[in-house]
C-alpha positions as CSV (number, residue, x, y, z in Angstrom):
1,M,-53.7,-57.4,-30.2
2,D,-51.5,-55.0,-32.0
3,L,-51.7,-54.0,-35.7
4,D,-48.9,-56.5,-36.7
5,S,-50.8,-59.3,-35.1
6,F,-54.0,-58.3,-36.9
7,W,-52.2,-58.3,-40.2
8,S,-50.6,-61.6,-39.4
9,L,-54.0,-63.2,-39.0
10,V,-55.4,-61.7,-42.1
11,E,-52.4,-62.6,-44.3
12,R,-52.2,-66.1,-42.9
13,S,-55.8,-66.6,-43.8
14,A,-54.9,-65.7,-47.4
15,A,-52.3,-68.4,-47.4
16,V,-54.8,-71.0,-46.3
17,S,-56.9,-70.8,-49.5
18,D,-57.9,-68.6,-52.5
19,D,-61.5,-69.5,-51.7
20,P,-63.1,-66.8,-49.5
21,D,-65.3,-69.2,-47.7
22,E,-62.4,-71.4,-46.6
23,R,-60.3,-68.3,-45.7
24,N,-63.1,-67.0,-43.5
25,E,-63.8,-70.4,-41.9
26,W,-60.1,-70.5,-41.0
27,L,-60.1,-67.0,-39.7
28,A,-63.3,-67.6,-37.7
29,E,-61.7,-70.6,-36.1
30,E,-58.6,-68.6,-35.2
31,L,-60.8,-65.9,-33.6
32,T,-62.3,-68.5,-31.2
33,G,-58.9,-68.7,-29.5
34,L,-58.5,-65.0,-28.9
35,S,-59.3,-63.3,-25.6
36,D,-62.3,-61.0,-25.5
37,S,-60.0,-58.0,-25.6
38,D,-58.1,-59.3,-28.6
39,L,-61.3,-60.0,-30.4
40,L,-62.4,-56.4,-29.9
41,D,-58.9,-55.3,-31.0
42,F,-59.2,-57.4,-34.2
43,H,-62.5,-55.8,-35.1
44,D,-61.2,-52.3,-34.3
45,H,-58.1,-52.9,-36.5
46,L,-60.3,-54.1,-39.3
47,R,-62.5,-51.0,-39.1
48,E,-59.4,-48.7,-39.0
49,Q,-58.0,-50.4,-42.1
50,M,-61.3,-50.2,-43.9
51,H,-61.5,-46.6,-42.9
52,R,-58.1,-45.9,-44.5
53,V,-59.7,-46.7,-47.9
54,A,-63.1,-45.0,-47.2
55,N,-63.1,-42.1,-49.5
56,W,-64.9,-41.0,-52.6
57,L,-62.1,-41.9,-55.0
58,T,-61.9,-45.5,-53.7
59,W,-65.7,-45.7,-54.1
60,H,-65.4,-44.5,-57.6
61,A,-62.8,-47.3,-58.2
62,A,-65.1,-49.9,-56.8
63,S,-67.9,-48.5,-59.0
64,L,-65.7,-48.9,-62.1
65,I,-64.6,-52.4,-61.3
66,M,-68.1,-53.6,-60.3
67,R,-70.0,-51.4,-62.8
68,G,-71.8,-49.7,-60.0
69,C,-71.5,-49.9,-56.2
70,S,-74.0,-49.2,-53.5
71,D,-73.0,-48.1,-50.0
72,D,-73.3,-51.7,-48.7
73,G,-71.3,-52.8,-51.7
74,F,-68.6,-50.3,-50.9
75,T,-68.3,-51.5,-47.3
76,G,-67.9,-55.1,-48.6
77,F,-65.4,-53.8,-51.2
78,R,-63.3,-52.1,-48.5
79,A,-63.3,-55.3,-46.5
80,W,-62.1,-57.2,-49.6
81,V,-59.2,-54.7,-50.0
82,V,-58.2,-55.4,-46.4
83,G,-58.4,-59.1,-47.1
84,L,-55.8,-58.6,-49.8
85,G,-53.3,-57.6,-47.1
86,R,-51.4,-54.7,-45.7
87,A,-49.5,-53.8,-48.9
88,A,-52.8,-53.6,-50.8
89,V,-54.4,-51.3,-48.2
90,D,-51.3,-49.1,-48.2
91,S,-51.3,-49.0,-52.0
92,V,-55.0,-48.2,-52.3
93,A,-54.8,-45.6,-49.5
94,E,-52.0,-44.0,-51.5
95,H,-54.1,-43.9,-54.6
96,P,-57.1,-46.1,-55.6
97,D,-55.9,-46.3,-59.2
98,N,-53.2,-48.6,-57.8
99,L,-55.9,-51.3,-57.8
100,A,-55.0,-51.7,-61.5
101,D,-51.8,-53.4,-60.4
102,R,-53.6,-56.1,-58.4
103,P,-53.9,-59.6,-60.1
104,E,-57.3,-60.0,-58.4
105,V,-58.5,-56.9,-60.4
106,Q,-56.7,-57.7,-63.6
107,R,-58.3,-61.1,-63.9
108,L,-61.7,-59.4,-64.1
109,V,-60.9,-57.2,-67.1
110,G,-62.9,-57.9,-70.2
111,R,-65.2,-60.3,-68.5
112,H,-68.9,-59.8,-67.8
113,M,-69.7,-59.8,-64.1
114,R,-72.1,-62.8,-64.6
115,D,-69.0,-64.8,-65.6
116,W,-67.1,-64.0,-62.4
117,A,-66.8,-66.9,-60.0
118,E,-68.1,-66.1,-56.5
119,A,-64.6,-66.2,-55.2
120,E,-63.5,-63.5,-57.7
121,W,-65.9,-60.9,-56.6
122,P,-64.2,-57.8,-55.0
123,Y,-66.4,-58.0,-52.0
124,S,-66.0,-59.7,-48.6
125,E,-69.0,-59.4,-46.3
126,E,-67.6,-62.4,-44.4
127,L,-64.4,-60.6,-43.4
128,E,-66.4,-57.6,-42.4
129,F,-68.5,-59.6,-39.9
130,V,-66.2,-62.4,-38.8
131,A,-65.4,-60.8,-35.4
132,V,-69.1,-59.8,-35.0
133,E,-70.2,-63.4,-35.5
134,E,-67.6,-64.6,-32.9
135,Y,-68.8,-62.0,-30.5
136,H,-72.4,-63.2,-31.0
137,R,-71.2,-66.8,-30.4
138,R,-69.6,-65.8,-27.1
139,F,-72.2,-63.4,-25.7
140,G,-75.5,-64.1,-27.6
141,E,-77.1,-62.7,-30.7
142,Q,-78.3,-59.6,-28.8
143,A,-74.8,-58.7,-27.7
144,S,-73.2,-55.9,-29.7
145,I,-69.5,-55.7,-30.5
146,Y,-70.0,-52.1,-31.3
147,D,-71.4,-51.3,-27.9
148,A,-68.4,-53.2,-26.3
149,L,-66.0,-51.1,-28.4
150,E,-67.8,-47.9,-27.4
151,A,-67.8,-48.9,-23.8
152,R,-64.0,-49.2,-23.8
153,G,-63.6,-46.0,-25.7
154,D,-62.7,-47.4,-29.1
155,D,-65.7,-46.3,-31.1
156,K,-64.3,-44.2,-33.9
157,P,-66.2,-42.3,-36.5
158,Q,-66.6,-44.1,-39.8
159,A,-67.5,-41.2,-42.1
160,L,-66.0,-41.1,-45.6
161,Q,-62.7,-39.2,-45.8
162,Q,-62.8,-36.5,-48.4
163,V,-60.4,-36.8,-51.3
164,D,-61.4,-33.4,-52.4
165,E,-64.2,-31.0,-51.4
166,V,-67.0,-32.7,-53.4
167,S,-68.0,-36.2,-54.4
168,R,-67.9,-36.8,-58.1
169,D,-70.2,-38.6,-60.4
170,H,-69.1,-42.2,-60.6
171,R,-71.0,-42.6,-63.9
172,D,-69.1,-39.9,-65.8
173,P,-66.5,-41.5,-68.1
174,E,-64.5,-38.3,-68.4
175,E,-64.3,-38.0,-64.6
176,A,-63.1,-41.6,-64.4
177,R,-60.4,-41.1,-67.1
178,N,-59.1,-38.0,-65.2
179,R,-59.1,-39.4,-61.7
180,L,-58.6,-43.1,-62.2
181,P,-56.9,-43.4,-65.7
182,R,-55.7,-47.0,-65.4
183,L,-58.9,-48.4,-64.0
184,A,-60.9,-46.4,-66.5
185,A,-58.9,-48.0,-69.3
186,M,-59.4,-51.5,-67.8
187,F,-63.1,-51.1,-67.1
188,P,-64.5,-48.6,-69.7
189,Q,-67.9,-47.2,-69.0
190,G,-70.8,-47.0,-71.5
């Protein structure tokens, strides 16, 4: 599976429904028809695209939007960005403050998190693990898609990319205004 085919599946899933559960059910069903090699490719492309937005500044953006963001939360956030499609990943990779342009982010402004519908949360653990679950279905719960990727030489490092030399304090409002001015205005801290 090439990158265009990966994006075709992800973006077609978005056309199925706005509901993340329905999207992921559709995507899971589509993955059942892939060859083992294409399933590994799908997961590898997903990880590569998540890695494109794996940096401290994007983590800061996630922390502003969600009013705090753990490392697991950041992984789910990056999967959610990938689920928004190729243009979203390209835009966020260019600069995370571009998330301010996304209607999925704009609709959260001024609302308390407890009022967000489950489908509105900027988090997609389901997309993150859809290929893993299909791999388990095929080869058993003990089978590891990560071992299979490593065995074929596709295991890539997943460390955070540095935007600058040091990570910054996500809780510092001044830092947010300087680095992510539009998101900081939309999601003020304090």
